[in-house]
C-alpha positions in Angstrom: 2.5 10.4 5.4 0.2 13.2 4.3 -2.1 11.8 1.6 -2.9 13.5 -1.7 -6.6 12.5 -1.4 -8.9 11.0 1.2 -10.8 7.8 0.3 -13.5 6.9 2.8 -13.5 3.3 3.9 -16.7 1.4 4.6 -17.7 -2.0 5.8 -20.6 -3.2 3.7 -22.9 -6.1 4.5 -23.9 -7.2 1.0 -26.5 -9.6 2.3 -28.7 -6.5 2.9 -29.0 -6.0 -0.9 -32.0 -7.7 -2.5 -29.9 -7.8 -5.7 -26.2 -7.2 -6.1 -26.8 -5.4 -9.5 -30.2 -3.7 -9.2 -31.0 -3.2 -5.6 -33.2 -0.2 -4.7 -30.1 1.7 -3.6 -29.3 2.3 -7.3 -32.6 4.1 -7.9 -32.3 5.8 -4.5 -28.9 7.2 -5.4 -30.0 8.3 -8.8 -32.8 10.3 -7.3 -30.6 11.8 -4.6 -27.9 12.8 -7.0 -30.4 14.4 -9.4 -31.9 16.4 -6.6 -28.5 17.5 -5.4 -27.3 19.0 -8.7 -30.8 20.3 -9.6 -31.8 18.0 -12.4 -35.1 16.2 -13.1 -33.6 12.9 -14.2 -30.4 10.8 -13.7 -29.0 7.5 -14.9 -26.0 5.8 -13.3 -23.5 3.7 -15.1 -20.4 1.5 -14.4 -18.1 4.5 -15.2 -18.2 8.0 -16.5 -16.1 6.8 -19.5 -19.0 4.6 -20.6 -21.4 7.6 -20.5 -19.0 9.7 -22.5 -18.9 6.9 -25.0 -22.6 6.8 -25.3 -22.9 10.5 -25.5 -20.5 10.7 -28.5 -21.3 7.3 -30.1 -22.5 7.7 -33.7 -21.9 11.4 -34.0 -19.0 10.8 -36.5 -17.6 14.3 -36.1 -14.6 16.1 -34.7 -14.6 16.7 -30.9 -12.6 19.6 -29.5 -10.7 18.6 -26.4 -8.2 20.3 -24.1 -4.9 18.4 -24.5 -4.3 18.5 -20.7 -6.9 15.9 -19.8 -7.3 12.4 -18.4 -6.4 9.9 -21.1 -9.8 8.2 -20.8 -11.6 11.1 -22.5 -9.7 11.1 -25.8 -9.9 7.2 -25.7 -13.7 7.4 -25.6 -13.7 10.0 -28.4 -11.8 7.7 -30.7 -13.5 4.5 -29.6 -16.9 6.1 -30.3 -16.0 6.7 -33.9 -15.0 10.4 -33.8 -11.8 12.4 -34.4 -10.1 14.8 -32.0 -9.0 18.4 -32.4 -6.9 19.3 -29.3 -6.7 22.8 -28.0 -4.5 24.6 -25.5 -6.3 25.0 -22.2 -4.7 24.2 -18.9 -7.1 26.2 -16.6 -10.1 23.9 -16.9 -8.5 21.2 -14.7 -10.4 20.7 -11.5 -13.6 22.1 -13.0 -16.2 21.1 -15.7 -15.8 21.8 -19.4 -18.0 21.6 -22.5 -17.3 18.3 -24.3 -19.6 18.7 -27.2 -22.3 21.2 -28.5 -24.5 21.1 -31.5 -27.1 23.9 -31.5 -29.0 22.4 -34.4 -29.4 19.1 -32.5 -30.1 21.1 -29.3 -27.5 18.9 -27.7 -24.8 20.0 -25.2 -22.6 17.5 -23.3 -20.8 18.7 -20.2 -18.0 16.7 -18.6 -18.1 17.4 -14.9 -16.1 14.5 -13.7 -14.1 16.8 -11.4 -16.8 19.1 -10.1 -20.0 18.4 -8.1 -21.7 21.3 -6.4 -25.3 21.8 -5.2 -27.7 22.9 -8.0 -24.9 23.1 -10.6 -27.0 21.5 -13.4 -29.9 23.9 -12.7 -27.5 26.9 -12.6 -26.1 25.8 -16.0 -29.4 27.0 -17.5 -29.8 24.5 -20.4 -32.6 22.0 -19.7 -31.6 19.9 -22.7 -27.9 19.6 -21.8 -26.6 16.3 -20.4 -24.0 16.6 -17.6 -21.7 13.6 -16.9 -20.1 12.9 -13.5 -17.5 10.4 -12.3 -17.4 8.4 -9.1 -13.8 7.3 -9.4 -12.5 6.9 -5.9 -10.6 10.1 -5.8 -13.3 12.3 -7.4 -15.6 14.7 -5.4 -18.2 12.0 -4.9 -15.9 9.0 -4.7 -17.1 5.5 -5.0 -16.1 2.1 -6.3 -15.9 3.8 -9.7 -19.1 4.5 -11.6 -20.7 7.5 -13.2 -23.9 9.5 -13.6 -25.6 11.4 -16.4 -28.3 14.0 -15.6 -30.7 16.1 -17.6 -34.1 17.7 -17.5 -34.7 16.0 -20.9 -36.5 12.7 -20.0 -36.0 11.2 -23.5 -32.2 11.7 -23.2 -32.0 9.9 -19.9 -34.3 7.1 -21.0 -31.9 6.6 -23.9 -29.0 6.2 -21.5 -31.0 3.9 -19.3 -31.8 1.7 -22.2 -28.3 1.5 -23.7 -26.5 0.9 -20.3 -28.8 -2.1 -19.6 -28.0 -4.2 -22.7 -30.6 -2.4 -24.8 -33.4 -3.8 -22.6 -36.1 -2.2 -20.4 -35.8 -3.2 -16.8 -38.4 -5.7 -15.5 -38.8 -7.4 -12.1 -38.0 -10.6 -13.9 -34.8 -10.4 -15.9 -35.9 -13.0 -18.4 -39.0 -10.8 -19.2 -37.1 -7.6 -20.2 -38.1 -6.1 -23.5 -35.0 -6.2 -25.8 -35.3 -3.2 -28.1 -31.7 -2.2 -29.0 -28.2 -3.5 -29.3 -27.0 -2.0 -26.1 -24.1 -2.4 -23.7 -23.5 -3.9 -20.2 -22.7 -0.5 -18.6 -25.1 -0.3 -15.7 -23.9 0.6 -12.2 -24.3 -2.0 -9.5 -25.6 -1.9 -5.9 -22.1 -1.7 -4.4 -21.1 1.3 -6.5 -24.4 3.1 -5.7 -24.1 2.4 -1.9 -20.6 3.8 -1.6 -21.2 6.9 -3.8 -24.5 7.6 -2.0 -22.8 7.5 1.4 -20.2 10.0 0.1 -22.8 12.2 -1.5 -24.3 12.8 1.9 -21.0 14.1 3.1 -20.3 16.4 0.1 -21.6 19.7 1.6 -19.3 19.3 4.6 -16.4 18.2 2.4 -16.8 21.2 0.1 -17.0 23.6 3.0 -13.7 22.2 4.4 -12.0 22.2 1.0 -13.0 25.9 0.6 -11.2 26.6 3.9 -8.1 24.6 2.8 -8.0 26.3 -0.5 -8.2 29.7 1.1 -5.2 28.9 3.3 -3.2 27.7 0.4 -4.1 30.7 -1.7 -3.2 33.2 1.0 0.1 31.6 1.9 1.3 30.5 -1.5 0.0 33.4 -3.6 -2.5 31.5 -5.8 -6.1 32.2 -6.7 -7.3 28.6 -7.2 -11.0 27.8 -6.9 -11.4 24.1 -7.6 -12.9 21.9 -4.9 -11.2 18.8 -6.4 -7.5 19.7 -7.0 -5.1 22.2 -5.7 -2.4 22.8 -8.3 0.7 24.8 -8.3 3.6 25.1 -10.8 7.2 24.2 -10.1 10.3 24.1 -12.2 10.4 20.3 -12.4 7.3 18.5 -11.1 8.8 15.0 -11.0 11.8 16.1 -8.9 9.4 18.1 -6.7 7.2 15.1 -6.1 10.2 13.0 -5.2 11.5 15.6 -2.8 8.1 16.1 -1.1 7.7 12.3 -0.7 11.0 12.3 1.3 9.3 14.8 3.6 6.3 12.5 4.1 4.0 14.4 1.7 2.3 12.8 -1.3 1.7 15.0 -4.4 0.5 14.2 -7.9 0.4 15.4 -11.5 -3.0 16.3 -13.1 -2.6 15.9 -16.0 -0.1 15.3 -18.9 -0.9 16.5 -22.4 -2.3 14.0 -24.9 -2.0 15.6 -28.3 1.3 14.0 -29.4 0.1 10.4 -29.1 0.4 8.7 -32.5 -2.9 6.7 -32.0 -4.9 10.0 -31.8 -3.8 11.0 -35.3 -2.1 14.2 -34.3 -5.3 16.2 -34.5 -4.5 19.7 -33.2 -4.2 23.2 -34.5 -1.0 25.1 -34.1 1.4 24.9 -31.1 0.1 23.6 -27.9 3.0 24.9 -25.8 0.9 25.7 -22.7 -0.2 22.1 -22.5 3.3 20.7 -23.2 4.9 23.0 -20.6 2.1 22.2 -18.1 3.1 18.5 -18.2 6.5 19.4 -16.8 5.5 22.0 -14.2 2.0 21.2 -12.8 1.8 19.6 -9.4 -1.3 18.8 -7.2 -0.8 19.3 -3.5 -2.6 17.3 -0.8 -6.2 18.5 -0.8 -8.9 16.7 1.1 -11.3 17.3 3.9 -9.4 15.5 6.6 -6.3 17.7 6.4 -5.5 19.4 9.7 -4.2 22.9 9.9 -0.9 21.5 11.2 -0.6 19.3 8.1 -1.6 22.2 5.8 1.2 24.3 7.3 3.6 21.5 7.0 2.8 21.2 3.3 3.2 25.0 2.8 6.5 25.0 4.6 7.9 22.3 2.4 6.5 23.9 -0.8 8.2 27.1 0.1 11.4 25.3 0.7 11.4 22.9 -2.3 9.7 25.2 -4.9 11.6 28.3 -3.8 8.4 30.2 -3.1 
């Protein structure tokens, strides 16, 4: 079977950790990740969803979201006390997008759960922006879930550090931490940091290979895709296509279905979101990972041409 993603497997001796929650690997990974994306400061968390919640919590505003998006994002918008205004954008998938911006507050939040490239924070050019990343197993830097927020603004990252650790400031003795806010239990643990840090060290090689795979797909299938996380095409019926490809020993997926018609989001959207609704029926992600051989790539292409009539 040709897999949709590659998830690296590791054997981990947890006895090597001085602390299962707060071993030095957590700080080591935070520093390494900040350096990789070109930011001064970073704070890890148990998930990117938790960081999105913290970024939006208390704003009490309306957040503009593309409707074609992972369900966890609108969930966090609502759970953090905000409303949603969905818009029709299907091209952002596989890249980063602007989650929130308020120029008066000098605050910009970028959701980059699907993109990790060297110096991308520095190249963004806003030293006050916060950029949030995901370490869900299938993401560019996969892990045992987890997330990271980076910024050049120390006060911003200190705020995330405080709130992810139950509103306390870390002390060598847990019983001597200063409790200064009603925070949350959202910190990353040593296991999450260890796995994600191992995969971060492989990211340059992974991205180089994915660029090669993308170029082959583009050339032979007629697309101009650029994402290093997903390779998406459009077919007449994505569910039938996925079923047919699976019979050929090829796993495909759907990224993502639209969210704007869910009753619990209050139907906040403007006008017709027909692009998003149609995308839910036609979008398909092909196998796209660094371990694909050229033989496997050609096998995928052959079956795409046959089953999608390309």
